[in-house]
C-alpha positions in Angstrom: 15.0 -3.4 -82.4 17.5 -1.5 -80.9 16.5 -2.9 -77.5 14.6 -6.1 -76.6 12.0 -5.3 -73.5 9.7 -8.2 -72.3 6.8 -7.5 -70.1 6.1 -11.2 -68.0 2.6 -11.0 -66.6 1.1 -13.8 -65.0 -2.7 -14.5 -65.9 -5.2 -14.1 -63.2 -2.4 -14.5 -60.9 -4.0 -14.9 -57.4 -6.7 -17.0 -58.7 -4.4 -19.3 -60.7 -2.2 -20.0 -57.6 -5.3 -20.7 -55.7 -6.5 -23.2 -58.4 -3.2 -25.3 -58.3 -4.3 -26.9 -55.3 -8.0 -26.8 -56.4 -8.2 -28.2 -60.1 -12.0 -29.1 -59.6 -12.5 -25.8 -59.6 -10.5 -24.8 -63.1 -13.9 -24.7 -65.1 -16.3 -23.0 -62.9 -16.1 -18.9 -62.3 -13.8 -18.4 -58.9 -13.4 -15.1 -57.5 -10.3 -14.7 -54.8 -11.5 -12.1 -52.4 -11.0 -10.2 -49.2 -13.2 -10.4 -46.4 -16.9 -10.1 -47.0 -17.7 -8.9 -43.9 -15.5 -6.1 -43.8 -14.7 -2.7 -46.3 -11.8 -5.0 -48.1 -14.9 -7.3 -49.6 -13.9 -6.7 -52.8 -12.7 -9.0 -55.8 -9.0 -9.1 -55.8 -8.8 -11.6 -58.7 -10.6 -13.7 -60.9 -10.5 -16.6 -63.4 -11.3 -17.0 -66.9 -14.8 -18.4 -66.6 -15.6 -15.4 -64.2 -14.3 -13.1 -66.8 -17.0 -14.4 -69.0 -19.8 -12.9 -66.4 -18.2 -9.4 -66.4 -16.5 -9.7 -63.0 -14.1 -7.2 -62.7 -11.0 -6.6 -60.3 -12.0 -4.1 -57.1 -15.8 -4.3 -57.5 -17.7 -5.3 -54.5 -18.5 -9.2 -53.9 -22.2 -8.4 -54.1 -21.9 -6.9 -57.3 -19.7 -9.6 -58.5 -22.5 -12.3 -57.4 -25.3 -10.3 -59.1 -23.4 -11.0 -62.5 -22.5 -14.3 -61.6 -25.0 -16.0 -58.8 -22.7 -19.2 -58.9 -19.4 -17.5 -58.4 -17.5 -19.3 -55.9 -15.5 -17.1 -53.5 -11.8 -18.1 -52.1 -10.2 -16.3 -49.4 -6.9 -14.6 -50.4 -3.5 -16.3 -49.3 -0.8 -13.3 -49.8 2.3 -15.1 -48.6 1.8 -17.8 -50.8 1.7 -15.4 -53.7 4.7 -13.7 -52.6 6.5 -17.3 -52.7 5.0 -18.2 -56.5 6.2 -14.8 -57.3 9.6 -15.5 -56.6 9.6 -18.6 -58.2 8.2 -17.3 -61.5 11.3 -14.4 -61.4 13.8 -17.0 -60.7 12.5 -18.6 -63.9 12.9 -15.1 -65.5 16.8 -14.9 -63.9 17.9 -17.8 -65.9 17.4 -15.8 -69.3 18.7 -12.5 -68.1 19.8 -10.3 -65.0 18.2 -7.1 -65.9 14.5 -8.1 -64.1 12.2 -5.2 -62.5 9.1 -6.4 -60.8 6.3 -4.1 -61.1 4.1 -5.7 -58.9 3.8 -9.0 -57.5 2.7 -10.7 -60.9 4.4 -8.3 -63.4 7.8 -8.0 -64.4 10.1 -6.2 -67.2 12.8 -8.1 -68.5 15.6 -6.7 -70.8 16.8 -9.5 -73.1 19.0 -7.2 -75.3 22.4 -8.6 -74.2 21.7 -12.1 -73.5 19.3 -12.7 -76.5 22.1 -14.2 -78.7 22.6 -17.1 -76.3 19.0 -18.2 -76.5 18.6 -18.3 -80.3 18.5 -14.8 -81.1 14.6 -14.6 -81.9 12.5 -12.0 -79.4 9.2 -13.9 -80.0 11.0 -17.4 -79.8 12.4 -16.9 -76.5 9.2 -15.6 -75.2 7.6 -18.2 -76.0 10.0 -20.4 -74.5 9.8 -18.3 -71.1 5.7 -19.0 -71.3 6.4 -22.7 -71.9 9.1 -23.0 -68.9 6.6 -21.1 -66.4 3.9 -23.6 -67.4 5.4 -26.5 -67.3 7.2 -26.0 -64.0 4.5 -23.8 -62.2 1.4 -24.5 -63.6 0.7 -21.0 -64.2 0.3 -19.0 -67.5 1.9 -15.7 -68.6 1.4 -13.3 -71.3 4.3 -11.3 -72.7 4.8 -8.3 -74.5 7.9 -7.9 -76.6 9.0 -4.6 -77.8 11.6 -1.9 -77.8 10.5 -0.1 -74.6 8.9 -0.7 -71.2 5.5 1.1 -72.4 5.1 -0.7 -75.4 6.0 -4.1 -74.2 3.5 -3.6 -71.3 0.7 -2.6 -73.8 1.6 -6.1 -75.5 1.2 -8.5 -72.6 -2.2 -6.7 -72.3 -2.8 -6.9 -76.0 -3.5 -10.8 -76.1 -4.8 -13.1 -73.3 -4.1 -15.5 -71.8 -1.0 -17.5 -72.6 0.1 -15.4 -75.4 3.2 -13.4 -76.8 2.5 -10.3 -78.6 5.3 -8.6 -80.4 5.5 -4.7 -81.1 8.2 -3.4 -83.4 8.7 0.2 -84.5 7.0 -0.6 -87.4 3.9 -2.3 -85.7 3.2 0.8 -83.4 0.7 2.6 -86.0 -1.2 -0.6 -87.0 -1.3 -2.0 -83.0 -0.7 0.4 -80.6 -2.3 3.9 -82.1 -6.1 2.3 -82.5 -6.0 1.4 -79.0 -8.0 3.3 -76.4 -6.1 5.8 -74.6 -6.9 4.6 -71.2 -4.5 1.2 -72.5 -1.1 3.5 -72.1 0.6 3.5 -69.3 -0.4 5.8 -66.5 -3.6 7.5 -68.2 -6.0 6.9 -65.8 -10.0 8.1 -66.1 -9.6 11.8 -65.0 -7.0 12.4 -67.4 -8.8 10.5 -70.1 -12.0 12.6 -69.1 -10.0 15.7 -69.7 -8.3 14.2 -73.2 -11.6 13.3 -74.5 -13.1 16.8 -74.2 -10.7 17.5 -76.8 -11.4 14.7 -79.0 -8.5 12.1 -77.7 -9.6 9.2 -77.5 -7.1 6.8 -78.4 -3.1 6.3 -78.2 -3.0 7.8 -82.0 -4.8 11.0 -81.0 -2.3 11.7 -78.2 0.7 10.9 -80.0 -1.0 13.6 -82.8 -2.0 16.1 -80.4 0.6 19.0 -79.6 3.1 18.5 -76.9 2.9 21.9 -75.7 -1.0 22.1 -75.5 -0.7 18.7 -73.8 1.8 20.0 -71.1 -0.8 22.8 -70.6 -3.6 20.6 -69.9 -1.9 18.0 -67.7 0.9 19.5 -66.4 4.4 17.8 -66.4 2.8 14.4 -67.0 1.5 15.3 -70.5 4.5 15.7 -72.1 5.4 12.2 -70.3 2.4 10.6 -71.9 3.2 12.3 -75.5 6.3 10.9 -75.2 4.9 7.2 -74.2 2.1 7.5 -77.1 5.2 8.1 -79.8 7.4 5.3 -78.5 10.0 7.8 -76.7 10.5 5.8 -73.5 14.2 5.4 -72.7 14.2 4.3 -69.2 16.1 1.2 -68.1 15.2 -2.4 -66.7 16.8 -2.5 -63.3 19.0 -5.1 -62.5 17.6 -7.8 -60.6 18.3 -7.3 -57.1 20.4 -3.8 -57.5 19.2 -1.4 -54.7 19.3 2.3 -56.2 19.0 5.0 -53.8 15.7 7.3 -54.6 16.1 10.5 -56.2 12.7 11.5 -54.5 10.2 9.9 -52.3 6.5 10.9 -52.8 2.8 10.1 -52.1 0.0 11.6 -53.3 -4.3 10.7 -53.1 -7.2 11.7 -54.8 -9.9 12.2 -52.7 -13.5 10.8 -52.8 -14.8 14.4 -52.4 -13.4 17.9 -52.7 -11.4 18.9 -49.6 -12.5 22.8 -49.0 -12.1 22.9 -44.5 -8.6 23.1 -42.9 -9.2 20.2 -40.9 -9.9 18.1 -43.7 -6.7 19.5 -45.7 -4.8 19.1 -42.6 -5.5 15.5 -41.8 -4.9 14.5 -45.8 -1.5 16.3 -45.6 -0.9 14.4 -41.9 -1.5 11.1 -43.7 0.7 11.5 -46.9 3.7 12.9 -44.5 3.2 9.6 -42.6 3.8 7.8 -45.8 6.3 9.7 -47.3 8.2 9.6 -43.5 8.2 5.8 -43.3 9.3 5.1 -46.7 12.3 7.7 -46.2 13.2 5.9 -43.1 12.9 2.8 -44.9 15.3 3.9 -47.4 17.5 5.3 -44.5 17.3 9.0 -46.2 16.6 12.5 -45.0 14.9 14.9 -47.5 16.1 18.8 -47.1 13.3 20.1 -49.6 9.7 19.3 -49.7 7.5 19.7 -52.9 3.7 20.2 -52.6 1.3 19.8 -55.6 -2.2 20.5 -55.5 -4.9 19.6 -58.0 -8.1 21.4 -58.4 -11.3 19.7 -59.9 -10.6 20.7 -62.8 -7.4 18.8 -63.2 -5.2 22.2 -63.0 -2.2 21.5 -60.6 -0.2 24.3 -58.5 3.2 23.1 -57.5 5.6 24.6 -54.7 8.2 23.5 -52.7 10.8 25.2 -50.0 14.0 23.9 -48.2 13.5 22.9 -44.9 14.9 24.1 -41.6 16.9 20.8 -41.5 17.0 17.4 -43.2 14.2 15.1 -42.0 12.4 12.0 -42.3 9.9 12.7 -39.7 6.0 13.1 -40.4 5.7 15.8 -38.1 8.2 18.0 -39.7 6.9 17.2 -43.0 3.4 17.5 -41.9 4.1 21.5 -40.9 6.0 22.3 -43.6 3.5 21.3 -45.9 0.5 23.3 -44.1 3.3 26.1 -44.5 3.5 25.9 -48.2 -0.3 25.2 -48.8 -1.0 28.5 -46.6 1.0 30.5 -49.2 -0.4 29.0 -52.6 -3.7 27.9 -51.6 -6.7 30.5 -51.5 -8.8 29.3 -48.3 -11.9 27.5 -49.2 -10.5 26.7 -52.6 -11.8 23.2 -53.5 -8.8 20.4 -53.6 -9.2 17.3 -55.6 -5.9 15.9 -54.8 -2.4 16.7 -53.1 0.9 14.9 -53.7 4.2 15.3 -51.3 7.5 14.8 -52.7 10.5 14.8 -50.5 13.7 15.8 -52.9 17.1 17.0 -51.9 17.6 13.5 -50.4 20.9 12.5 -48.3 21.9 9.5 -46.0 20.7 9.5 -42.7 24.3 9.4 -41.3 25.3 12.5 -43.7 22.5 14.9 -42.4 23.2 17.3 -40.0 22.3 20.4 -38.2 23.8 23.4 -37.2 23.1 24.5 -33.6 20.7 27.6 -33.0 22.0 29.5 -29.9 18.9 30.9 -29.3 16.8 27.4 -29.6 19.4 24.5 -28.6 16.3 22.2 -27.5 15.3 21.9 -31.3 17.9 19.3 -32.4 17.2 17.2 -29.0 13.3 17.6 -29.9 14.0 16.3 -33.5 16.0 13.4 -32.0 13.2 12.5 -29.8 10.2 12.7 -32.8 12.6 10.6 -34.8 12.7 7.7 -32.1 9.0 7.7 -31.5 8.4 7.5 -35.1 10.8 4.8 -35.6 9.2 2.9 -32.6 6.0 3.2 -34.6 7.4 1.9 -37.7 8.4 -1.2 -35.5 4.7 -1.6 -33.9 3.5 -1.6 -37.8 5.8 -4.2 -38.8 4.6 -6.5 -36.3 1.3 -5.8 -35.9 0.0 -4.2 -39.0 0.0 -0.8 -40.6 -3.7 0.3 -38.8 -2.1 -0.8 -35.5 -1.0 2.9 -34.4 -1.5 5.8 -36.4 -0.3 9.6 -35.5 -2.8 11.9 -34.0 -3.8 13.9 -36.4 -5.4 11.0 -38.4 -7.3 9.8 -35.0 -8.9 13.2 -34.5 -12.9 12.8 -34.5 -14.5 14.9 -37.3 -14.8 18.5 -36.2 -18.4 20.3 -36.7 -18.3 22.0 -39.9 -16.9 25.5 -40.0 -16.9 28.1 -42.5 -14.0 27.8 -44.8 -13.7 31.7 -45.1 -13.0 31.3 -40.9 -10.5 28.8 -42.1 -7.3 30.5 -43.3 -4.3 28.2 -44.1 
């Protein structure tokens, strides 16, 4: 293999961390859950005995208890999970400095340049890392070993718990291609449903599908998925601790029901614009271009973008620009399944400047006031939680339904 990439996945991470202090529960079904009395009353993690009853992550507590009446419920301790995540990654750091976390309990490692220091055998080193984590922390991990990140992740999912799976180039046809297409990174249920209509149910089916036709069906993402299925993923593993400014910042949402009314669309756009603006400010960047992608119920995407009047990282200006784009590209009343806002043309805040307008000299000062207000909101959320303050557009009460034909964008 030209590259040796690991994907290390902590097994039943939340539950495993909780059971470190509750060894008496190791052999009984256990689930870590959110607040049973709120909308967060879902299963966040479960141990192996609970899995045998069919308990699933993200299902409601009452559904899990129907499957397993004796299920032991434990509250979540997120600070503790973050602490153990750091400890696990510190162990990985002994073997390579190329470590890219993928969530709190998963990381990619590139050991291509350090493998020779540990004997040169990819599987033996993966087993050594698993043993070190188990002995020092009492946790188990599964490791996928392959020549790219996508297949390494497939490997870590292939055999659990506490296992190593190697997927070399000559293993792809035997190991990867028979797997369900939903096992492939970023193939969600909606995409899988579309693919199934064309007989694509396995990763091998996807690899053999015409790339151009796949792009017609799923947009740009179709081509990406075709590359993944054929092992054509050359994305690097980011060095540990290295900050690379983003080239773009985006957030998308698939809605529980199709949006058809302007007020619904406006609230959805305001929510996404707020999320994008917060991330821009966190990175110290401003956007000079905004892209809006709209998906209809048939999974057909329309993508449009426009330059902004001035570089910005405020939700208000991003939201106004997004609604302007939607007004020109989306028919009034046409159902919307999903919206994605993506900020492009990013520049550091210190380099962003605006040419003064002789006819509207107050505009830069207004923008400064809005930026100050939204940064104040960031500080409040940081201290009291994201739900402590929100933009006005999201706080409005639901208006009476109106005829979509009377609501042009």
